[in-house]
N, C-alpha and C positions, 0 to 999 in steps of 0.2 A: 539383846543386840542382834540386829538383822544381819544376815549373811550377805556379803558383797558378791554380786554375780560377775565374775571375771573369767576371761578365757584362760585355758591352761597355758603355761609358758611354752615358748617355741622349743625349748629343750626337751619337751615331751613328745615332739614329732619324731617318728621313727626314722632312723638314719640307715636306710638300705644302701647298698654299695653304690648305686647311681645317684643318690641324693646329694645335691650341692651342699658343701660344708659352709655354714655361716660363720662369719666373724662376730665378735661381741656386738658391735653396733648394728650389724645387719639383723641379728636375732632380736635386738631391742626394738628396731623399727617395726619388725613384724609383730612383736608383742603389742606395741602401741596401736598398730593398725587393726589387729584382731579385736582388741578391746574397744577401739573407736567404732568398728562395725557393730559390735554388740550394743554399744551405747546408742548409736544411731537407730538401730532397730528396736531395742527394748525400752529405752528411756526417752529419747527424743521423738521416736517415731509416732507414738500416740498423739503428740502435739499437732500433727497434720490433721487428724480428725477433729481435734478441738478447734483448730483454726477454721476448718471447713464449716463446722456446725455453728460457731459463734460469729464468724465474720463473713466468710466467702459465700456461703449459701444464702444468708439473709440479704446480702448485697445483690446477689444474682437475682433473687426473687423480686426484690424492689425494682431492679432495672428492667427485667424481662416480663414480670408478671406471671412467672411460672418457675418450676424447678428445672434443673438441667435435664436434657433429654437423653444424653449419653455420656460416656467417660471422657470424650474429647472436649465437650463443653466444660466439664469439671476441670480438666487439665488446664485449659486456657485461663479459667478463672483463678485456679490455685497458683499458677505461675506468677501471678501479680501479687500474691500474698507474701509479705516479708519473711514470715517464719518458714513457709514451705521453700522459698527461694534459698534461704540460709541452709536449711536441712539438705536440700538437693545439692547445693554447692559443696557441702561437707562430704556427702556421700560420693559424689563424682570425684572429688579430690582424693578420697580414700582409695578409690580404685586406681587412679593415676599414680599415686604414691606407692601402692602395692606393686604395680608393674615396674616402676622405676627401681624399686629396691630389689625385686626379684631378678630383673634383667642385669643390673649392675653386679649382683652376687654371682650370676651365672657367667657373665662375660669375663669376670676376673679370673675364673678357673676353667674357662672353656677348653683349653688344651687338655687338662686332666680329665674333664668329663667326656670329651670326644675319645680320648684314649681308652677310658674305661668301657665306653659303649662299644668301641671297635673290638676290644678283647672279648666282651660278652656276646657280641653278635657274630663274630668271625666263625665261618664254617657251619653256621646253623641254617638249615633249610626252613626254619620257622619264621624267617623274615623275608618277605617278598616285596621288593620295591620296583615300581614300574614307572620310569620317567615319562612314558607316553600318557599317563593319567594326569589330565589337567586339573588344576584347582578350579572348581566351579566359579563362574564369574560373580555369582551372588555372594560367595565367600571371600573372593579376592578383593572385593570392592571396599571392604571396611575392616578396621582393626577391632575384631570382636573383643568385648570386655576391656577395651582400651589397650589391648595387648599388641605391642609393636610387631607388625608382620603377621598378626593373628597366629593360628596354629601352624602355618606353613612357612613362616619367615625363617630365613637363614642369615646368620652373620657372615658365614662363608659356606661354600658348597659342601654338603655332606655332614653338617654339624647337627647337634642335638639341642641347640639353645632354646628353641620354642618349647619343646617338651620339658626341659629342665626348669624353665621359668614357670611354666604352668604348674608343675608338681610342687615346687618349693613355696609357692604363694597361696595355694588353696586354703591352707590353714588360716591365713589372715583374712581372706575373702569371706570365709564361713564362720569366723570366730571359733574355730576348732570343732565345729559341729559335725565334721565328717570323720573325726577320729585320727589316730596316730599315723595311719597310712593314707589318709584322705580317701578311704575306700568304704565309707559307711553306706553308700548307695549300693555297692555290690554286695556288701554283707547283708543288707536288708533283703536283697533278692534271694540270697541263700536261705535266710531265715524264713521268708515267705513261702518258697517252694517246698521247704521241708515240712511245713504245716499243711500246705495246700495239697500236696501229692507225696506223702511219705514213701520213701523207697524208690521214687522215680529216678531213673538214670538215663538221661538223654544221650544219644550217640554223638550228636553234633549240635553245637550252639553257634549262632551267628550274632555277633555284637556289632551293630552298625554305628558309625561315628564314634569309634572307641577312644579317640584322643591318645592318651598314654596308657590305656588299659586298666585304669584304677577301678573300674567297675567289672571288668572281665576277669581280673586275677582272682578275686574271691570265688567266682564260679569255677574257674579252672582248678583251684585248690580243693573246692568242695566236691568236684567230680573229676578225680584224677584220671579216670579211664575215658573221659569224654574229650572229643576233639573240639576245641574252641577256636573259631575263626573270628578275629577282630579286624575290622576293616575301617579305613579312613583314607582321605585323599592327601593328607598332610605327611609327607615323608619325614620331616624332622621329628614330629611327634611319634611316628611309628618307630623310628630308630631308637629314640629314648625309651618308648614304652616297651619294646621288645627286650632291651637290655635290663630295664627295671624288672620285668617279669622273670627273666632268667635269674636275676639277683635274688628274687623272692622265692625261687624254686617252682614257679609256674611254667613248666617246660612243655605243657600240652596245649599252649596257645600258639596259633599261627597268625602273625601280624601281616596283613596284606594291604597294599596300596590299591584301592579300588573305589569306584564311584557307585554307590548303592542304587543309583537310577538304572544301572545296567548290571544285573547279576547273572548274565548269560553263561558265565564260566561254570556255574553250578546248575545242575539239572533240577527239574521239578521235584518238590518234596524231599530235597536233600537234607534239610535241617529239621531237628526236633524242637528247636527253640530259636526264635528270631526276636531280637529286642533292640531297643534304643533306651538310653538314659540321658535325659535333659539334652536331647539332640534335635528333636523335631522343630523347636522354636528357632533354630538357626538355618532352616531351610526356606527356600523361596516357595511361593504359592504353586509354582509349576512342579518343582522337584518333590515336594512332600507326597502328593498322591502317587507319583511314579514309584517312590521308594516303598510306600506301604503296599502297592500292588506287586512289586517285585518280591517283597518279603513274603506276601501271601503265596506267590507262585512257588518259591523255594521251600515253603513250609510243608512238612509232612502231615498227613492225616493224623489226628490226635496230638498234633504239635501245638506248642504255645507261642503266641505272639504277645509281646508285652512292650508297651511304650510308657516309660516313666517320665512324667512332666508335672508342671504346676497345674492346678485345676483349671479347666476350661471355663471361659466366661459363659454365662447363661442368664436367662431371665430371672432365675432365683438368686443370682449373685448381685448384691447391691451395687449400684453404679459407682459409689465411692470406692468400694473394694476393687472393682475393675480398674478404676483410675490409678489407685496406688500400686496395684500389681503391674500396671502398664509402665511404671517408671523406667524400667530398663530399656524399653523400646526407644525412648526419646533421650535418655541420659547416659546409657551405658553401652552404646554401639551395638544394640540388638535390633536391627531394622525390621526383622520379621516377627518379633515377639508379639506385638499387638494383634496382627492379622491372624497369626497361628492360634493364639489362645481364644480368638473369636470363632474359630472353626468348630464344627461338631465332629470331633475325632471319631466318634462311633459311626457317624454317617460315612466318613472317609473309609473306614474299615469295611463297612457294608458294600460300598462301591468297589472295593478291592476284591470282594468275593465272600466275605464272612456272612453267615446268617445272623440276623439281629439277635436271636436268642442265644447265640454263642458268646456274645459280648459281656464283659463285666468291667467294673471299676472298683479298685481297692486302694485304700490309703496306705502309703509307704512312708516310714520314718527311718532315717539313717540309724544303723546299729553301730554303736561305739562303746568303748570302755568307759562307762559313766563314773568309775572310780577316779578317772583322770580327766575325761572330757565331759563337757556338759551335755545334757539331753537336748535334742533339737527343740527350738522354740516353737510355740504354738500360739494361736489366737492373735491378738493385737500386737504381740511382741514379735511376730514372724517377720523376717526380712523377705518380703514376697519375691524378690528377684533371685535370691541365692540361698535361702534357708534350706535345711535338710528335711523338709516336709513336702511330700509329693503325692500325686495321684498316679496310679498305674492303670492304663487303659489296655485291656487285654482280651484275648479270646483263645479258646481251645478249638482248633479247626476240625470240624466234622466229628467231634468227640461223641456226641449223642448218637449219631448214626452208627458209629463203630460199636458203641455199647449195645445198641439194639440188635445189630447183626450178630454180635457175640452171644446174645441171649436167645 
């Protein structure tokens, strides 16, 4: 008898002090959505390739006398296919239902959540909010992930609704692939650095685009003597993220409202580790190189820059795979996804100042408790927009020169 692949129940998600408390029906909806997402990715998802191979591609070749020249031609052809349209509608609706359920759950108890956050944040100098920091126009223009108000939306001034909604629904979005605290990405970074440079203890870490700090908290707990600076432009997410970190005992994180296009408050070489996790694809074409360049400037010699993202498109990646990875750009309110993944990130890092031989790429898989949560999907079953399987594009700044000088 084959094992049925299901997501863990919502009751397995960790209930830290800031986590919204679900009622029975709210938890049941998240259980349904988590398994719907797994079903769409693992069971129905391969049907897209079958539809392409059996119907769409032969029809395209018959009409044009050639195969598609890029992922955009495949998208236009696939959008007319009934199976792909059906699959896309289900996937889009799963995200909208996830946002509706999470938002309703949060708004029902917003008074209590705001009170908890206020109590955890009060008197702490590790939360720095600056009303003069404007939400970038490219982020304000769209509800990313179909999230009402995106990361910066407020139901009322000073609330934590955006952060709480983001936290409580990640389980459903990923089918539980990020673990009980939705921090499998941060846990993966901790595991990777322990193998890559055993015993290394950075003095300062900068996490850019931190959202609610779910990737920064594991770093702070792994390096308790390290000062972790987590920045974002979204005040509601920072309020929630700071309170969440305090509840989890990560008191060495400073949450700062700042735009990473301008890091002038920090001097050259201030940080030993500068990183982003699934953030670059939400940046405009003008903002991305500025942020990488500023990150390079504030990175110390022998310091680590690491950008965790989905694999970049290349000539080696089949056009069909580029097309299916592009789904979020056109269906999940990710307007910069396609252009960003078509960039040569290594080239952008070279333009920022890195030597080409300092660059590396490494595979990253979310680290979770596999006794409770499933291993991250791979291959054809991967949900390319949101699965916990990534590439990390990194560099050690001037590391070789420092080593040669020491010798």
